[in-house]
C-alpha positions in Angstrom: -13.7 -35.6 17.0 -17.0 -34.4 15.7 -16.8 -31.8 13.3 -18.3 -29.1 15.3 -16.1 -29.5 18.2 -13.4 -29.2 16.0 -14.3 -26.3 14.3 -15.2 -24.9 17.3 -11.4 -25.2 18.6 -9.9 -24.0 15.3 -11.9 -20.9 15.3 -10.9 -20.0 19.1 -7.1 -21.1 18.3 -7.4 -19.1 15.5 -8.7 -15.9 17.5 -6.2 -16.1 20.2 -3.1 -17.0 18.1 -3.9 -14.2 16.1 -4.9 -11.7 18.6 -1.7 -9.1 18.4 -2.2 -8.4 14.8 -6.2 -7.4 15.5 -5.0 -4.2 17.4 -2.3 -3.5 14.0 -2.8 -1.0 11.8 -2.5 -0.3 7.7 1.2 -1.6 6.6 3.0 -0.7 3.4 0.0 -1.0 0.2 -3.0 -1.7 2.5 -4.1 2.1 1.4 -4.0 0.8 -2.5 -6.3 -2.6 -1.3 -8.7 -0.5 1.2 -11.0 0.7 -1.0 -9.6 4.2 -2.5 -12.1 7.6 -2.8 -12.5 7.4 -6.6 -13.2 3.4 -6.5 -16.1 3.8 -3.9 -18.7 4.9 -5.3 -21.1 2.2 -8.2 -18.7 3.7 -11.4 -16.0 2.7 -9.0 -17.2 -0.9 -8.8 -18.0 -0.6 -12.6 -14.2 0.7 -13.0 -12.8 -2.5 -10.5 -14.8 -5.0 -13.5 -13.8 -3.5 -16.4 -10.9 -1.3 -16.1 -7.3 -3.3 -15.3 -5.8 -0.4 -14.7 -8.1 0.9 -11.7 -6.9 -1.6 -8.9 -3.1 -2.4 -8.0 -3.6 -6.4 -9.2 -6.6 -7.2 -11.1 -8.2 -9.0 -8.9 -12.3 -7.6 -8.9 -13.6 -10.0 -6.6 -11.2 -9.4 -4.2 -11.5 -5.8 -4.7 -15.3 -5.9 -4.7 -15.3 -7.5 -1.0 -13.2 -4.4 0.2 -15.4 -2.0 -1.9 -18.0 -3.8 0.0 -16.1 -4.1 3.2 -15.8 -0.2 3.3 -19.3 0.7 2.8 -20.2 -1.4 5.9 -17.1 -0.4 8.3 -15.1 2.4 6.5 -11.7 2.2 7.8 -12.0 0.9 10.6 -9.2 -1.2 10.4 -9.9 -3.8 13.0 -13.2 -5.5 11.1 -10.5 -6.1 8.1 -8.7 -7.9 10.3 -11.1 -9.8 11.8 -12.5 -10.3 8.6 -9.0 -12.0 7.5 -8.5 -14.3 10.6 -12.0 -15.1 10.3 -11.5 -16.4 6.1 -8.6 -18.3 7.6 -10.5 -20.1 10.3 -12.8 -21.0 8.1 -10.2 -22.5 5.5 -8.9 -24.9 8.3 -12.4 -25.9 8.8 -12.6 -26.5 5.3 -9.5 -28.8 5.2 -11.3 -30.6 7.6 -14.1 -31.5 5.4 -11.4 -32.0 2.6 -9.7 -34.2 4.6 -12.6 -36.4 6.2 -14.0 -36.8 2.4 -10.7 -38.2 2.0 -10.5 -40.8 4.6 -7.5 -38.9 5.9 -6.5 -40.3 9.6 -6.2 -36.8 11.9 -8.5 -33.9 9.9 -9.6 -32.5 12.9 -5.7 -32.0 13.6 -4.6 -31.0 9.8 -7.4 -28.1 10.5 -5.7 -27.1 13.5 -2.1 -27.0 12.7 -3.2 -25.0 9.5 -4.8 -22.5 11.5 -2.0 -22.3 13.3 1.2 -22.5 11.2 3.3 -18.9 11.6 4.2 -18.8 7.5 0.3 -18.6 7.3 0.9 -14.9 9.1 1.6 -12.8 6.2 -1.3 -14.1 4.5 -3.4 -13.6 7.9 -1.8 -10.1 9.3 -1.9 -8.2 6.2 -4.6 -7.1 5.0 -4.2 -6.8 1.4 -3.3 -10.5 1.3 -7.7 -11.2 2.0 -6.6 -12.2 -1.5 -4.7 -15.0 0.1 -7.2 -16.2 2.3 -10.1 -14.8 0.4 -9.1 -17.1 -2.5 -8.0 -19.9 -0.3 -11.8 -20.4 1.5 -12.9 -20.5 -2.5 -10.5 -22.9 -3.8 -11.2 -25.6 -1.0 -14.7 -25.1 -0.8 -14.4 -26.0 -4.8 -12.3 -28.8 -4.2 -14.3 -30.5 -1.2 -17.7 -29.5 -4.0 -16.0 -31.4 -7.0 -15.4 -34.1 -4.8 -18.7 -34.5 -3.8 -19.3 -34.8 -7.5 -16.4 -37.3 -8.1 -18.6 -39.9 -6.1 -22.1 -38.5 -7.1 -21.3 -37.3 -10.6 -24.6 -35.2 -10.2 -24.5 -31.9 -12.8 -25.1 -29.5 -10.1 -22.6 -30.6 -8.2 -19.7 -30.3 -10.7 -21.7 -26.5 -12.3 -21.1 -25.1 -8.4 -17.7 -26.4 -7.9 -17.0 -24.8 -11.2 -18.6 -21.4 -9.7 -16.5 -21.6 -7.0 -13.2 -22.5 -8.8 -14.2 -18.7 -11.0 -14.9 -17.0 -8.0 -11.4 -18.2 -6.7 -9.7 -17.0 -9.6 -11.3 -13.6 -9.8 -10.0 -13.4 -6.3 -6.0 -14.3 -6.6 -5.6 -16.5 -9.8 -2.5 -18.7 -7.8 -5.7 -21.0 -7.3 -5.5 -21.9 -11.0 -3.3 -25.3 -10.3 -7.0 -26.4 -8.5 -7.5 -28.7 -11.4 -3.5 -30.1 -11.1 -4.1 -31.1 -7.6 -7.7 -32.8 -8.0 -6.1 -34.3 -10.7 -3.3 -35.8 -8.8 -5.9 -36.4 -5.4 -7.9 -38.6 -7.9 -4.7 -40.6 -8.7 -4.0 -41.2 -5.7 -7.3 -42.2 -4.0 -7.7 -44.4 -7.6 -4.2 -45.1 -8.5 -4.7 -44.5 -12.2 -6.6 -41.5 -14.1 -9.1 -41.9 -16.7 -9.9 -39.8 -19.4 -13.4 -39.2 -19.8 -14.0 -40.4 -15.8 -11.2 -38.0 -14.4 -9.4 -35.5 -17.3 -12.3 -34.1 -19.6 -14.4 -32.8 -16.7 -11.0 -31.1 -15.3 -10.3 -29.8 -19.2 -12.3 -26.1 -18.9 -10.8 -26.1 -15.6 -7.3 -25.9 -17.1 -8.4 -23.7 -19.9 -10.0 -20.7 -17.7 -6.9 -21.6 -15.3 -4.3 -21.1 -17.8 -6.0 -17.7 -19.2 -6.5 -16.4 -16.2 -2.8 -16.8 -15.4 -1.8 -15.3 -18.4 -4.1 -12.4 -18.1 -2.7 -12.1 -14.9 1.4 -12.5 -15.9 0.2 -10.0 -18.4 -1.1 -7.2 -16.0 2.2 -7.5 -13.6 4.2 -6.5 -16.9 1.9 -4.0 -18.3 0.7 -2.1 -15.3 2.4 -3.1 -12.6 6.1 -2.8 -13.3 7.1 -6.6 -13.6 9.3 -5.8 -16.6 12.5 -4.9 -17.5 16.3 -5.5 -16.2 14.8 -6.8 -12.8 13.1 -9.6 -14.2 15.2 -10.3 -17.2 15.9 -14.1 -16.2 17.5 -16.8 -18.5 15.8 -19.9 -18.8 18.7 -21.7 -16.5 18.2 -19.1 -14.0 14.4 -19.7 -13.7 15.2 -23.2 -13.7 17.8 -22.5 -10.5 15.2 -20.4 -8.6 12.4 -22.9 -9.0 14.5 -25.6 -7.9 15.8 -23.1 -4.4 12.3 -22.2 -4.0 10.7 -25.5 -3.8 13.1 -27.1 -0.9 13.0 -23.2 0.5 9.1 -23.3 1.2 9.4 -27.0 2.2 12.0 -26.3 4.6 10.2 -22.7 6.5 7.0 -25.2 6.6 8.8 -28.1 8.2 11.0 -26.1 10.6 9.6 -22.1 10.4 12.4 -20.2 11.9 13.6 -16.8 10.7 10.2 -15.7 8.9 10.6 -12.4 7.8 8.9 -9.7 5.2 11.7 -9.7 2.7 13.3 -12.5 2.5 17.1 -11.7 0.6 17.0 -11.6 -2.9 19.1 -14.7 -4.4 21.7 -14.1 -6.7 21.0 -16.3 -9.6 24.5 -17.9 -11.3 24.3 -20.7 -13.3 27.9 -21.0 -13.6 28.0 -22.0 -9.9 28.2 -25.0 -9.6 26.0 -25.8 -5.6 23.2 -24.3 -6.9 22.6 -26.4 -9.5 22.0 -28.8 -6.4 18.2 -27.4 -5.5 16.2 -28.8 -9.0 18.3 -31.8 -9.2 18.1 -32.8 -6.1 14.5 -32.5 -6.8 14.0 -34.3 -9.1 16.0 -36.5 -7.4 13.3 -36.6 -4.5 10.6 -37.0 -7.1 12.6 -40.3 -8.8 12.5 -41.9 -5.6 9.0 -41.2 -4.7 8.1 -42.8 -8.4 9.6 -46.1 -7.0 7.9 -45.9 -3.5 4.7 -45.1 -5.4 4.0 -48.6 -6.9 3.8 -49.5 -3.0 3.0 -46.2 -1.5 1.5 -43.1 -3.5 0.7 -40.9 -0.6 4.4 -39.1 -0.4 4.3 -38.5 -4.0 0.8 -36.9 -4.5 1.9 -35.0 -2.0 4.7 -33.2 -2.9 3.3 -33.5 -6.8 0.0 -31.2 -5.0 3.2 -29.3 -3.0 5.3 -28.3 -6.2 1.1 -27.7 -8.1 0.4 -24.9 -5.6 3.7 -23.6 -5.1 3.9 -23.2 -9.6 3.0 -19.9 -10.3 5.4 -18.8 -7.9 8.9 -20.2 -8.8 9.9 -18.1 -11.4 8.3 -19.3 -14.8 6.5 -16.0 -14.7 7.2 -12.6 -13.5 5.3 -11.3 -10.6 6.4 -7.8 -9.0 7.3 -8.8 -5.6 10.8 -10.4 -8.1 12.3 -7.2 -7.3 13.1 -7.4 -4.1 12.9 -11.0 -3.1 12.1 -13.8 -4.9 10.0 -15.8 -1.6 7.2 -14.6 0.2 5.6 -16.0 2.7 2.2 -15.7 1.3 3.4 -17.6 -1.5 3.2 -21.0 0.3 -0.1 -20.2 1.8 -1.9 -23.3 0.0 1.0 -25.4 -0.6 1.4 -25.7 3.7 -1.4 -28.2 3.3 0.4 -30.6 1.1 2.8 -30.6 4.1 0.7 -30.5 6.8 -2.2 -32.4 5.9 0.1 -36.1 5.9 1.6 -34.6 8.8 -1.6 -34.6 10.8 -1.8 -38.5 9.5 1.8 -39.2 10.4 0.9 -38.1 13.6 -2.1 -39.4 14.3 -1.4 -43.5 13.0 0.8 -43.0 16.3 -0.3 -45.9 19.0 0.1 -44.0 22.4 1.3 -40.7 22.1 -0.2 -38.7 19.5 -2.4 -36.9 21.8 0.6 -35.8 23.2 2.5 -35.0 20.3 -0.1 -33.2 19.1 -0.4 -30.8 22.4 2.7 -29.9 22.1 3.1 -29.4 18.0 0.0 -26.7 18.7 1.6 -25.6 21.5 4.6 -24.3 19.6 2.8 -23.2 16.5 0.9 -21.2 18.3 3.4 -19.2 20.2 5.3 -18.5 17.2 2.0 -17.3 15.6 1.7 -15.4 18.4 4.7 -13.9 18.3 4.9 -13.6 14.9 1.9 -12.1 14.2 3.1 -9.0 16.8 4.8 -8.2 14.1 2.3 -7.0 11.8 0.9 -4.6 14.7 2.6 -1.4 12.5 4.9 -0.3 9.6 7.9 0.6 12.3 7.6 -2.8 14.2 7.4 -4.8 10.5 10.4 -3.1 9.1 12.5 -3.0 12.3 12.1 -7.0 12.7 13.0 -7.6 8.8 16.0 -5.3 9.1 17.1 -7.4 12.3 16.4 -10.3 9.4 17.4 -9.3 7.0 19.7 -6.4 7.1 20.0 -5.5 3.6 16.7 -5.4 2.8 17.0 -2.1 1.0 13.4 -1.8 0.2 12.5 -1.9 4.3 15.4 0.2 4.3 13.5 2.7 2.0 10.1 2.4 3.8 11.4 2.9 7.3 13.0 6.2 5.9 10.1 7.4 4.6 8.3 6.5 8.3 10.8 8.0 10.2 11.0 11.0 8.1 8.2 13.7 9.9 9.9 13.0 13.4 13.4 11.8 13.0 14.8 13.5 9.9 18.2 12.0 10.8 17.8 8.6 11.2 15.3 8.7 8.1 18.9 9.9 6.3 20.6 7.3 6.9 18.0 4.1 5.9 17.8 5.9 2.8 21.5 6.6 1.9 22.2 2.7 3.7 19.1 1.7 0.7 20.9 4.2 -1.6 24.3 2.0 -0.8 22.7 -1.3 -1.0 20.7 -0.3 -4.6 21.7 2.8 -6.2 19.5 2.6 -9.0 16.7 2.1 -6.5 14.5 5.0 -7.9 12.5 5.4 -5.0 15.1 6.2 -2.5 16.5 8.9 -4.4 12.9 9.9 -4.6 12.9 9.2 -0.6 15.6 11.5 -0.5 14.9 14.3 -2.2 11.8 14.7 0.0 14.2 14.7 3.2 16.4 17.5 1.4 13.2 19.6 0.6 12.7 22.4 1.0 15.9 23.1 3.0 18.5 22.3 0.3 16.4 22.4 -2.8 19.7 22.0 -5.4 20.5 19.0 -3.6 16.6 18.0 -3.8 16.7 18.7 -7.3 19.2 16.5 -7.8 18.1 13.3 -6.0 14.6 14.3 -7.8 16.4 14.2 -11.1 17.9 10.9 -10.6 15.0 9.3 -9.9 13.7 10.8 -13.5 16.6 9.1 -15.2 15.6 5.8 -13.2 12.0 5.7 -13.6 11.0 8.0 -16.4 7.6 6.5 -16.8 6.4 6.9 -13.0 4.2 10.1 -12.4 5.7 10.0 -8.8 9.3 11.1 -10.0 8.2 13.6 -12.4 5.3 15.2 -10.3 8.0 15.7 -7.5 10.8 16.7 -9.9 8.0 19.7 -11.3 6.7 20.3 -8.0 10.7 21.3 -7.2 11.7 23.2 -10.4 7.9 25.4 -9.2 9.7 25.8 -6.3 13.1 26.7 -7.5 11.3 29.4 -9.8 12.2 27.0 -12.9 7.9 27.2 -14.0 9.1 26.8 -17.7 10.6 23.3 -16.7 8.0 22.7 -14.1 5.0 22.7 -16.3 6.7 19.9 -18.8 7.6 17.2 -16.1 4.2 17.5 -14.9 2.3 17.4 -17.9 4.5 14.1 -18.5 2.9 12.9 -15.1 -0.6 13.6 -16.4 0.2 12.1 -19.6 1.3 8.8 -17.6 -1.6 9.1 -15.3 -4.1 11.7 -16.3 -6.3 11.8 -12.9 -2.7 12.3 -10.7 -5.0 14.8 -8.5 -1.1 15.7 -6.8 0.3 16.7 -10.8 -3.3 19.0 -11.2 -2.9 20.7 -8.5 1.3 21.1 -9.1 0.0 22.5 -12.4 -2.5 24.3 -11.5 0.7 25.9 -9.4 2.5 26.9 -11.9 0.2 28.4 -14.1 -0.5 30.8 -11.2 3.2 31.9 -11.4 2.7 32.4 -15.1 -0.7 34.3 -14.5 -2.8 32.4 -16.1 -5.9 32.1 -13.1 -8.3 30.5 -15.9 -5.6 27.6 -16.6 -4.9 27.1 -12.7 -8.5 27.1 -12.1 -8.8 24.5 -14.6 -6.3 22.5 -12.8 -7.4 22.7 -9.1 -11.3 21.9 -10.3 -10.0 19.2 -12.0 -7.4 18.0 -8.9 -10.6 18.3 -7.0 -13.0 16.6 -9.3 -10.0 13.8 -9.4 -9.6 14.0 -5.4 -13.1 15.6 -3.9 -11.2 15.2 -0.5 -7.8 17.0 -1.7 -8.2 19.8 0.9 -4.8 21.5 -0.7 -6.5 22.2 -4.0 -9.6 23.6 -2.6 -7.4 25.7 -0.7 -5.0 26.5 -3.9 -8.7 27.0 -5.9 -10.2 29.5 -3.3 -6.4 31.2 -3.9 -7.4 31.1 -7.7 -11.1 32.2 -7.6 -10.1 35.4 -5.1 -7.3 36.7 -7.3 -10.0 36.8 -10.3 -12.7 38.8 -8.0 -15.1 35.7 -6.8 -14.6 36.1 -3.5 -18.3 34.4 -3.1 -16.4 31.0 -4.7 -13.6 31.2 -2.8 -14.9 31.7 0.4 -16.5 28.5 -0.6 -13.7 26.9 -1.6 -11.5 28.0 2.0 -14.8 26.8 3.6 -15.1 23.1 2.0 -10.8 22.9 2.5 -11.5 23.6 6.7 -13.9 20.9 6.4 -11.8 18.6 5.2 -9.1 19.7 7.3 -10.0 21.7 10.4 -6.7 22.3 11.5 -5.4 23.9 8.2 -3.7 27.2 9.0 -3.2 28.4 5.8 -7.0 27.4 4.4 -8.4 29.6 7.9 -5.8 32.8 6.8 -7.1 32.7 3.3 -10.6 32.2 4.5 -10.0 35.8 6.5 -8.5 37.3 4.0 -11.5 37.0 2.2 -13.9 37.2 4.4 -12.2 41.1 5.1 -12.7 42.2 1.5 -16.4 41.4 1.8 -19.0 44.1 3.5 -19.4 43.8 7.6 -17.9 40.5 7.7 -14.6 42.2 9.3 -15.1 40.4 12.5 -15.9 36.8 11.0 -12.1 37.7 9.5 -10.4 38.5 12.6 -11.7 34.9 14.3 -10.9 33.0 11.2 -7.1 35.1 11.8 -7.2 34.1 15.6 -8.3 30.4 14.4 -5.1 29.9 12.2 -2.7 31.7 14.9 -4.0 29.2 17.5 -2.9 26.5 14.6 0.5 27.9 14.0 1.5 30.8 16.3 4.3 31.2 13.7 2.9 32.3 10.9 4.2 35.4 10.0 1.4 36.1 7.1 -1.6 35.6 9.2 0.1 37.9 12.5 0.2 40.3 9.5 -3.6 39.9 8.6 -4.5 40.0 11.6 -2.4 43.1 11.9 -4.3 44.7 8.9 -8.1 43.6 9.9 -7.3 45.0 13.3 -6.3 48.7 11.9 -9.6 48.8 10.1 -11.8 48.4 13.6 -11.8 51.9 15.7 -10.0 51.7 18.6 -7.6 48.7 17.6 -4.5 50.3 15.9 -2.5 49.2 19.2 -3.3 45.8 19.0 -3.0 46.1 15.2 0.7 47.2 15.9 1.4 44.5 18.1 0.5 42.0 15.0 2.6 43.7 12.7 5.9 43.6 15.2 5.3 39.9 15.5 5.0 39.4 11.5 8.5 41.3 11.3 9.8 39.7 14.0 8.9 36.1 12.4 9.7 37.3 9.1 12.3 39.9 8.8 12.2 40.0 5.1 8.6 40.5 4.8 7.8 44.1 2.5 4.5 44.1 3.6 4.7 43.3 7.1 6.9 46.3 7.1 5.2 48.9 5.5 2.1 47.7 7.1 4.0 48.9 10.6 5.5 51.7 9.0 1.9 53.1 8.2 0.7 52.5 11.8 3.1 54.1 13.5 2.5 56.9 11.2 -0.7 57.1 12.7 0.4 57.1 16.1 2.2 60.7 17.2 5.3 60.4 18.5 6.3 57.3 16.4 7.3 58.8 13.6 10.9 58.4 13.6 10.5 54.3 14.1 8.2 54.4 11.0 10.8 56.1 8.9 13.1 53.3 9.7 10.2 50.5 8.9 10.2 52.4 5.1 14.1 52.6 4.9 13.6 48.5 5.1 10.9 48.8 2.8 12.7 50.7 0.5 15.8 47.9 1.2 13.4 45.1 0.3 11.1 46.2 -2.2 13.7 49.0 -3.7 10.4 49.6 -7.0 7.5 50.7 -3.5 6.6 53.9 -3.1 6.5 54.9 0.4 4.4 55.5 2.4 1.3 54.1 0.4 -1.7 52.6 1.2 -0.6 48.9 0.6 -3.5 45.4 0.9 -2.6 42.7 3.9 0.1 40.3 2.5 -1.3 37.2 1.8 
């Protein structure tokens, strides 16, 4: 089969197999990869390269690619999925090219096996894992060019291969294993490795790979959180993990059953004898293959390349996913080739049935990939499928609970409780439980937030949520302390800045509140709530034009923001000749939220200022009182309006009596301003 036909078949097969994922949305941490608002500028691109904490992981080429993609098609998720599948298909085509350069039989089959293997689904269907497919393309391209250099010894080939290797490292540092894989391939081809010809040219590659790997390990620990008791494995445990990981990935590639997003996290215990069978078994296989290598180097070479590709994920370095599982399908993306390429060569050597065997194998793998890709169409589907295969996946319980909270709070609470039963020190689940209890059960929510803050004191999320809850509980001074701590952890946290502004508003410090709201908007210009709060602060200081501008900004960002429409109405009502505009805003607010008592009250007050509209005003006041019987403002306004209506003096007196019950300090009758 010609390269052109093989490539066309690979591309068609890949897009057909991944069709269900193309309709998918964003998953889990995709929003941290599809470029955040604060990184979409040229300054943001600079931060991607020179601020290691700006992105979830320091993979500047990957995040530069996401930056460019967002500039091209914004938040249209389909195009990210299309690109991931296209990169995977390109990687499979490069596999064909490399196999043919190495004269390995069954090159087209090898490319198709890689394109259709379901272990690769996590790397292709999950947008965040563009790091795997992008770095995989660069890794394979670098290998191809280096193999050409090995034959030509041309400097331009060496420079091209090295440049591609550096780019691969900048996309994902798991590619640091490439020089080791190349040495194994060279040994397999010639039966020996020469220092000058083979090792010396790759020495700088080893140095670059080691430096990149160590820096990534530092970033994982210092910025991402791969540190602490959950990552404190002893050397013996790391040996157990490495041995078990090798067998796990080999088994999943050979028999790709029960693939899941979160696998169970193993309990690594050196005192349990059978756990030593994994590393000892791996050593035994290596020993046997060393003996076999005297006659056939291919099996040992495949095993060495397999182990080299997996080495960064075998437990010798801490990576954040170890917190919830020691293994993941995307760790094996490149390692699959060490098994699939020899398998394709073996099938190609079958004299009579290779076409039938190939067709059946590709059909089965394609069907499995199609089904697995369908699980990645949305988060609920993915987490429910994960829990079917791993019911103890506490992270999946928490994530699914957060998705269900707006629509099914009872089921969400059940998932949060299960997560905490499985992992009592899971601070994110305590945080989620607090969110579920707010605001109806404020005291219980506070207890959950306090537990989360004790478990994760250096998390800005725990400090922000606790501070906001304390603010709602009226414990303003305590709230400020936690919000300020959140800002020390993450100075540009827009939510914490906004909440701190709310605290200063409670304390009657409008100038400090305004400064925090402005800082929140600077951190996140699309933060509608901060614009609304800044508008309220400007209104309190009498700067109505500035207040109106901020309310309009909030409405532009969120046209269905009822509170901003109501507040805009309040501001317009205090501007000469703008009462009709104010009334229009109140009506808009009530169309969005018919149960907004304050908007009914404010609308009534505005109508009462217009000739002949007093009956309409009374009707709005009655609605406000019915919706919020404890609103002294609404009772007072209703009483004042009734007092102006002959024959309703007794009813007016009843409303004023209710005002005195609710607010003994209020003098009645008295002109009042519309309640906010």
